[in-house]
N, C-alpha and C positions, 0 to 999 in steps of 0.2 A: 504494500500500500504506500503510495507516494504521499508525502505530507506537504501540500502546497502552501500551508500557512507559514512555512519556514522562509519562503521567498521574501527577500528584502530585509531579513534580520541581519544585524551587524554584530561583530565582535572583533577583538584584537587578537592577533596571532601571538601565542605565548613564546614562540621561538622562530627560527629562520627555516624550519622544515617546510617542504611543499605539501606535506600530508600530515594529518593528525586526527584527533578525536575531540569533539566538542559536545557538550550536553545542552539540549534545549528541552524545556518542559519535562525534565526528568528522564529523557531518553538520550542515549549516547549515539552520535552520528559520526561517521568517518567523513572527512572533507579533503578536497584537493584544491590547491591554490592555482588559479589561472594567471600565469605570469610569475614574475620574481617574488619571492617571499622574504620578509625581513621581520625581525622581532618587533612587536608593537604595532605592526601595520594594521590599520582598520580595514576590515574586509566586509563584503556584503554577500549573502547567499544569492546567487544568480541562477542556479539550476538545481533541480532535485532529481536524482536517479535512484534506482533500487540499490546501487552499490555505494554511492557517496554523494555528498553535496559538493557542488562546484562553487567556490568563493572567488571573488574578484576584488582587487583593491578599490576602495570606495571612490577615490579620485578618478578611476578609469571607467566608472559606470555612468552611462548617459541617461539622463532623465528627460522624458518627453512630456 
């Protein structure tokens, strides 16, 4: 079951790894960073798949 309510949520990366695990609503999710990762980078969930969340640096997300 894909959880579309996660789209648009933001968090800071705890380290410079391009993959990791984050907890939302008491559930652990794997994530992958689209682009370079750095410690403390503010990222936004931009895609939800059965395997992982794709997150993108907030300053790279276009808002319409």
